C-alpha positions in Angstrom: -129.2 -61.6 32.6 -130.8 -64.0 35.5 -130.3 -67.6 35.7 -132.9 -69.8 34.2 -133.8 -72.0 37.4 -136.2 -75.5 37.7 -138.9 -73.1 38.7 -139.0 -71.1 35.8 -138.9 -74.2 33.3 -141.8 -75.7 35.3 -143.9 -73.1 35.0 -143.2 -73.2 31.2 -143.7 -76.8 30.8 -147.2 -75.9 33.2 -146.0 -79.2 35.7 -144.7 -79.1 39.5 -141.1 -78.6 39.7 -141.0 -82.0 41.0 -142.2 -83.3 37.9 -139.3 -81.2 36.4 -137.1 -82.7 38.5 -137.8 -86.2 37.9 -137.1 -85.6 34.4 -133.6 -84.3 34.8 -132.5 -87.0 37.3 -134.0 -89.7 35.1 -136.6 -90.6 37.6 -139.4 -91.2 35.3 -141.8 -93.6 35.6 -144.6 -95.2 33.4 -147.3 -92.7 35.2 -146.1 -89.7 33.8 -147.3 -88.8 29.9 -145.2 -89.0 27.1 -146.3 -85.7 26.0 -145.5 -83.7 29.6 -141.7 -85.3 29.3 -141.7 -83.9 26.0 -143.2 -80.6 27.0 -140.4 -80.6 30.3 -138.1 -81.0 27.7 -138.9 -78.7 25.2 -139.1 -76.5 27.8 -135.2 -76.8 28.9 -134.0 -76.7 25.4 -136.1 -72.8 24.9 -134.5 -71.6 28.6 -131.4 -73.3 27.5 -131.3 -74.4 31.2 -128.3 -75.5 32.9 -128.9 -77.2 36.0 -126.6 -76.5 38.9 -124.6 -79.4 39.3 -123.4 -78.6 43.1 -127.0 -78.3 44.8 -127.7 -81.4 42.9 -124.8 -83.0 44.7 -126.2 -81.4 47.8 -129.4 -82.9 47.7 -127.8 -86.0 47.3 -128.7 -86.4 43.7 -125.0 -86.4 42.2 -122.9 -84.4 40.0 -122.7 -86.4 36.9 -118.8 -86.3 37.5 -116.3 -88.3 37.8 -112.8 -87.5 39.0 -109.9 -89.2 37.4 -106.5 -89.6 39.3 -103.5 -90.4 37.0 -99.5 -90.0 37.9 -98.5 -87.6 34.9 -100.6 -86.7 32.6 -97.0 -85.9 30.1 -96.5 -89.7 30.1 -98.4 -90.7 26.6 -99.4 -94.5 28.5 -101.4 -92.4 30.9 -102.6 -89.7 28.6 -104.0 -92.8 26.4 -106.1 -94.1 30.1 -107.1 -90.6 30.5 -108.3 -90.2 26.9 -110.2 -93.8 26.7 -111.7 -92.6 30.5 -113.2 -89.6 29.0 -114.5 -90.9 26.1 -116.9 -93.1 27.3 -117.5 -91.3 30.1 -118.6 -88.7 27.7 -121.0 -91.0 25.8 -122.5 -92.2 29.5 -123.6 -88.3 30.2 -120.5 -88.0 32.4 -117.9 -84.8 33.0 -114.3 -85.8 34.1 -112.3 -83.7 36.5 -108.3 -85.2 35.4 -106.0 -84.3 38.1 -102.2 -85.6 37.2 -100.5 -86.7 40.7 -97.3 -86.1 39.3 -95.6 -89.5 40.6 -95.9 -87.5 44.3 -98.4 -89.7 46.6 -98.6 -86.2 48.6 -99.9 -84.4 45.6 -102.2 -87.5 45.0 -103.5 -87.0 48.3 -104.6 -83.4 48.0 -106.2 -84.2 45.0 -108.4 -86.8 46.3 -109.3 -84.3 49.1 -110.1 -81.9 46.4 -112.7 -84.2 44.5 -114.2 -85.7 47.6 -114.8 -82.1 48.5 -116.1 -80.8 45.1 -119.1 -83.8 45.5 -117.9 -86.4 42.6 -120.0 -89.4 42.0 -116.9 -91.2 42.4 -112.7 -91.3 42.0 -111.7 -93.4 39.1 -108.0 -93.8 40.7 -104.2 -94.6 39.4 -102.3 -94.4 42.7 -98.5 -94.0 42.6 -97.9 -95.7 45.7 -100.9 -95.0 48.3 -101.8 -97.0 51.4 -104.9 -98.6 51.9 -106.0 -96.9 55.0 -106.3 -93.5 53.1 -108.1 -94.8 50.5 -110.3 -96.9 52.8 -111.2 -93.9 55.1 -112.5 -92.0 51.6 -114.8 -95.0 51.0 -116.1 -95.2 54.4 -117.2 -91.6 54.2 -118.9 -92.4 51.1 -116.8 -91.4 48.1 -116.8 -94.5 45.6 -113.8 -95.5 44.1 -112.6 -97.8 40.9 -108.8 -98.5 41.0 -107.5 -99.1 37.5 -104.5 -99.9 36.3 -102.4 -100.6 40.0 -103.7 -102.2 42.8 -103.8 -101.6 46.2 -103.7 -104.4 48.9 -106.1 -104.1 50.9 -108.4 -101.8 49.5 -112.4 -102.5 50.1 -113.1 -101.5 46.4 -112.9 -102.7 42.8 -109.7 -102.9 40.6 -109.5 -102.7 37.2 -105.6 -103.9 35.4 -103.4 -105.7 33.0 -102.3 -108.8 33.9 -98.7 -107.4 34.5 -97.0 -111.0 35.5 -98.3 -112.3 32.1 -96.8 -109.3 30.0 -93.1 -110.0 31.8 -93.6 -113.6 30.9 -94.7 -113.0 27.5 -91.4 -110.5 27.0 -88.7 -112.2 28.3 -90.2 -116.2 27.3 -90.0 -114.2 23.3 -86.5 -113.2 23.7 -85.4 -116.4 25.0 -87.0 -117.6 21.9 -84.8 -115.8 19.8 -81.8 -117.2 21.5 -81.0 -114.3 24.2 -79.5 -116.2 27.3 -78.4 -112.9 29.4 -81.3 -110.6 29.5 -81.4 -107.3 31.6 -84.0 -105.7 33.0 -85.3 -102.5 33.7 -88.0 -102.0 36.5 -90.4 -99.4 37.5 -91.0 -98.1 41.1 -90.8 -101.0 43.4 -93.0 -99.6 45.6 -95.8 -100.5 43.2 -97.4 -104.2 42.6 -97.1 -103.8 38.7 -93.3 -103.4 39.0 -93.0 -106.4 41.1 -95.3 -108.4 38.7 -93.3 -107.4 35.6 -90.2 -108.1 37.6 -91.9 -111.6 39.0 -92.6 -113.0 35.0 -89.2 -111.8 34.1 -87.5 -113.9 36.6 -89.7 -116.7 37.0 -89.6 -117.2 32.7 -85.9 -117.2 33.2 -86.3 -120.1 36.1 -88.4 -121.7 33.7 -85.8 -122.1 30.9 -82.9 -122.9 33.2 -81.4 -119.8 33.5 -80.6 -117.9 36.1 -81.7 -114.2 37.0 -78.7 -111.8 37.5 -79.1 -109.2 40.1 -76.3 -107.2 38.6 -78.3 -106.7 35.3 -81.6 -105.8 37.4 -82.1 -102.1 37.9 -84.5 -99.9 39.4 -86.3 -97.0 37.1 -89.3 -94.8 37.5 -91.5 -95.1 34.6 -89.5 -92.4 32.8 -87.7 -91.6 30.0 -84.5 -90.4 32.3 -84.7 -93.2 34.2 -84.4 -95.3 31.5 -81.1 -93.8 29.6 -79.6 -93.8 33.4 -80.1 -97.5 33.2 -79.2 -98.0 30.2 -76.0 -96.1 31.0 -75.0 -98.0 34.0 -75.7 -101.6 31.8 -73.7 -100.5 28.8 -70.6 -100.1 31.3 -70.4 -103.5 31.5 -69.2 -105.8 28.9 -70.6 -106.4 25.6 -70.7 -110.4 26.3 -72.3 -109.2 29.8 -75.9 -109.3 27.8 -77.5 -108.9 24.9 -81.2 -108.0 25.3 -83.1 -105.6 27.5 -86.1 -105.9 28.7 -87.8 -102.3 29.6 -91.0 -101.8 32.3 -92.4 -99.2 29.7 -91.9 -98.0 26.5 -90.2 -94.9 28.0 -88.0 -96.3 29.9 -87.1 -98.2 26.8 -86.1 -95.1 24.1 -84.3 -94.0 27.2 -82.3 -96.8 27.0 -82.2 -96.5 23.0 -81.0 -93.5 23.3 -77.8 -94.4 25.8 -77.4 -97.4 23.3 -76.9 -94.6 20.5 -75.0 -92.4 22.7 -71.7 -95.4 22.4 -72.4 -95.5 18.7 -74.1 -98.9 19.1 -77.5 -99.6 17.2 -80.9 -101.5 18.4 -81.7 -104.3 17.0 -77.8 -105.2 15.6 -76.3 -104.6 19.1 -79.2 -105.1 21.6 -82.5 -106.2 21.5 -85.0 -103.8 23.1 -88.4 -104.4 24.6 -90.8 -102.5 26.3 -94.0 -102.2 28.1 -97.2 -100.5 27.6 -97.5 -100.5 23.9 -97.5 -96.1 23.6 -99.4 -95.0 20.3 -95.8 -93.5 19.1 -93.8 -97.3 19.6 -95.1 -98.0 15.8 -93.9 -95.0 14.4 -90.3 -94.9 16.6 -87.3 -95.7 15.0 -86.8 -98.6 14.9 -90.5 -99.6 15.9 -90.4 -100.6 19.5 -91.1 -104.4 20.3 -93.4 -104.4 23.6 -95.9 -105.6 25.6 -99.7 -103.9 24.7 -102.4 -103.1 27.6 -105.8 -103.0 26.9 -106.2 -99.3 28.1 -109.4 -98.8 26.1 -110.9 -102.1 27.8 -110.0 -100.6 31.5 -111.3 -97.5 30.7 -114.8 -99.3 30.0 -114.6 -101.9 33.1 -113.3 -99.0 34.8 -116.6 -96.8 34.3 -119.1 -100.0 34.8 -117.7 -100.6 38.1 -118.1 -96.6 38.7 -121.4 -96.7 37.7 -122.3 -100.5 39.5 -121.1 -98.9 42.7 -123.5 -95.2 42.5 -126.5 -97.4 41.8 -126.0 -100.2 43.3 -124.3 -98.9 46.5 -120.4 -99.2 48.4 -121.3 -102.4 49.5 -121.3 -104.6 46.4 -118.8 -107.1 45.6 -115.3 -105.6 45.2 -114.1 -107.4 42.2 -110.5 -107.4 40.6 -110.5 -108.0 37.1 -107.2 -108.9 34.9 -107.2 -108.4 32.0 -104.4 -109.8 29.0 -101.9 -108.3 27.5 -100.7 -109.2 24.6 -96.5 -108.9 23.1 -96.6 -106.9 19.9 -93.5 -108.0 17.6 -91.8 -105.1 15.9 -88.3 -104.0 14.8 -86.1 -103.4 18.4 -85.8 -107.3 18.2 -84.1 -110.0 16.6 -82.5 -113.2 17.1 -79.2 -113.4 19.0 -77.6 -114.7 15.7 -78.6 -112.1 13.5 -76.5 -110.0 15.9 
């Protein structure tokens, strides 16, 4: 069967191809009669006409496709973020091309190049550590980019992320208020600003409470369950008197630590209080339920899409706003006051 074309729609609706194009691309003005628009829409429906997105892109009309690049789709936090972005895009009539970089900067670069060649309208990116040069080059070639969850200094683009410093302060102060004075910390990858900000919040909150950070109790992970488990094993080689609580930079690492504690025939929170970060969907149904710092994932996704639309509609040279969204401490079962240990 031959593909239905815009010419076929125009003939059936008894209008010009240009008039059909105006309807397809939402360029209708007050001079177009409602009856004309309705007739075109009815013709499109009856003929089951599907616009050629690539041809539209080549004519500068846009594809209504947004590229989304995340570090790891197997990480439940990024799965939630991707789902939130897809949902808001769907409501606004946009499709999403999802790419998972598998925590590889090289793979991330390949996907950015692929999405550019696919002529997507814009890219929403949660980077694993890409530098400003490559991103600015992409922007200068005409592809709008919005950073979400992770910032890159010096990139000329909007960025939306949680206030990771605030989250680090909230979790640390909570543990101190429970009576803990020796607190271990497992960071995320230290090439990321989010990891640095959470660590900074941890250290500065300790100092604010006249407590000195112990570098021997700070371990670097990479936001995976496995790295949390390994860091937990390293910490547990120390005496039980060395620390009484562990703050982890994400929930996956927190669950890795909990497993390491169980392997030592100890319990959470009886022997150690644990706090995570992200509030993944299964953190509320785990055993024990995980105390964690929640990021506003749906709000980040919504604001990222708004920033994308502004760039598409207003051009690449609009003001580049950085939006910090508040985090929230969610208290559950994995932490308790020190005297109840």
